N, C-alpha and C positions, 0 to 999 in steps of 0.2 A: 542142551538141545532138546532132551526129553521133556523137561518142564515147559519149554516153549511150545512143543507139539501139544501137550496136554492143555495148555492155555488156549491154543487155537481151536482144539476140539470143543472145549467148554464154550467158547464164544460162538462157534458154529451152531451148537445145539440150542443156544439161547435166543436166536434171531426169529421173531414171529413173522408169519406171512402177512401180506397186506390183504385186508378184508375187501371183498368185492361187494360194495353196498348195493349195486343194481341187482346182482344175483341173489343177495340176501333178502331184498324186498320184493323182487319179482322172480321167483324160483324158475319159472319157465322161460326166462329171458336168456338163459345160458344152457346150452345143451349138456345133458348129463351123459358122459361117455362111459364106455366100458373100462373098468379099472384093470390094472395089471393083475396077473394071476397070483402074485405074491408081492407084498411090500410091507414096509414098516412105517409106523406113525409115532412121533414123539409127542407126548402130552407133558407140557411144562406146567407143573402144579405148585401150589403153595407148600407142599411137603417134599418136593423134589421131582425129578424127571421120571416119567413112566414110559416105557417102550412097549409098543404093541406090534406083534407080527400078525399080518392079515392074510387070509387064504380065501381067494375068490371061489374055489371049488366047494367050500363049505356052505356058502350062501351067496350066490352071485348077485341077486337083486339087492340084498342088504349091503354087500361090499361096494357095489356101484354107487349106492346112495351115500355111504360113509365116505368114500373117496371124494365124491363131489362136495360134500359138506366141508371136509377138511380143506379141500382145494380153494374154496371161496372164502375161507376164514370164518366159518360159522362158530367154531368152538374157541372163541376168545372171551376171556373173563366170564367163564361159565361156572356156576356153582355145582358142587356135589350136594345137591339139595336133599337127597334121600340116601342116607348112609346108615345102614342097620348092622350093628356088630354081629359077626357070625353069620351073615347072610350075603349082602351085596352092597355095592356103591353105585348110585344112579345119578345121571347127569344128562343135560341136553336142552333144558328149557332156557331160552335166551333171556338176558337181562333187559332187552328192548322189547316192550309189548307189541310194537308195530311189526317186528320180525316174527314174533310168536304168532301173530294173527294170520300171517300168510303161510306159515309152515304147518300150522295145526291141522289143516285139512289136506295137506299135500302128502297123501299116503302112497305107500308102495305095497304091492302084493306080498304075501308070505312066501318064504323059501321053505322047502322041505327040511326038516331037522336031520342033518347028516353028521353032526358031531354032538358032543355032550356038554352040558353046563357044569363042567368041573371047575375046580379052583383056578382062578386067574383067567378064565375064559370070558370074552365079551360078547354080548348079544344086544339086539334091539329090544326095548320095552314096547309093549303094545297094550291096547285096551280091548282085544278081541281079534278075530280073523281079519287079516288084510288092513290093519290100522297102524302099521309102523310109519313113523315120521322122522323124528330127530333125536328121540330119547334113547339112551343106551344104559346098560348096567354091566358091571364087572363083578363076577362071583368071587367072594372072599372065602368060600368054602365049596365043598362038593354039593351042588344043587341040581344034580342030574334028574331029580324029580320034575324039574321044569321042562325037561325035554318033551314029555308027552303033552304039555300044554301049548306046544308050538313055538317056543322060543328057540330060534335057530342061531347057534353060535357062529361067529365068522372070524375069530382071531383070539389071541391070548397075550397076556403079559409075559414078557421075557426080561431077563436081567440086562440092565444097561452095561454093567461090568461085573466081574466076579465079586467086587467089593460093594456093589450097589444092587442087592437083590430087589427085583421089581415088586414082589409080594410084600416085602418089608415096607416099601414106600406106600403101597396101596393100603395096607392095614394100619398105617399111621394116620390116615385121613380121619377127621373128626366124626365120631358117630354118637356123640352125647345127646343130640336131639331125638335120635331114634326115628320112628315112623312119622310120616307127615300128618298134618292135621286133616281131618278131625280125629283120627284114630290115635295120633301121637303128638309129640311136642314140636315136630319139625315143620318146615314151611308147607303151606297149602299149595298144591299144584295149580288149582284154579286161580288163586290170587297171584301166584308167580306168573302164570300165563298173562293175566290182565294187568298186573302192576310192575312186573319185572323186578329190577334192582330195588325199587322202593319197598317192596315186600321183604326182600332179603336183608334189609337193614335191621330188621328185628332179630336176626340170627347172626350175630357178629363172629361166632366161633366157626362158622362153616369154612371149609376149604374150597379152593377154586382151581380151575384150569386157567392158567394165564393165556395159553394158546396151544393149538395143535398144528403140527406140520408134517408133511410127508417127507420121509428120509430119501436121500439120493442113494444110488447103489452103494452098499455098505461092505466093509471088510471086518475081519476079526479085530483089527486095531481100532477101527472107528465104526461102532455099531449104528450110528445115525449121522452121516455126513450132512 
């Protein structure tokens, strides 16, 4: 009976949400509603499942945007395009250039920094004040020095089960390309924005998010129904 239950849980965590193409291509066509005060998001990746616990009180505007993006199926087949060993793992640029074009300028205002960029914490990437869009990063070490630069955390990696440490999965993501071009050997963000998956074909070792989905009310026995 226990093996059957475990099989059911595994199947439940592997089902991707259906992407809302209209909302992906026309961001303002679907109202962005207030997110729950606390919820979990499953990231199904090429290295295993990552479970995030999200806290709206840490960064309300960022959490509302993240909840909306996950809800419409934005984070499907998304590369960890910037993965720097001993620093952080970044993702969020879409493989479809048409989708990138509409989200690149769809910015949200900054949240005050109320938590810290410690190990396992997730924040929005930005290019200056009030420029957050869809890109995120997860800290693989204590990067609290980023706090004073305005990067507002809004959640953290937690363990899927006692036998599946979340940070172990995160740290197994491929970091061999290092920093992105032109400073490093990784993908160019500019070319990724304009070419999408065509540019990523040059980097076959990259890891990916298969999909992200919001967990239903959870229990200790089932951390992400």
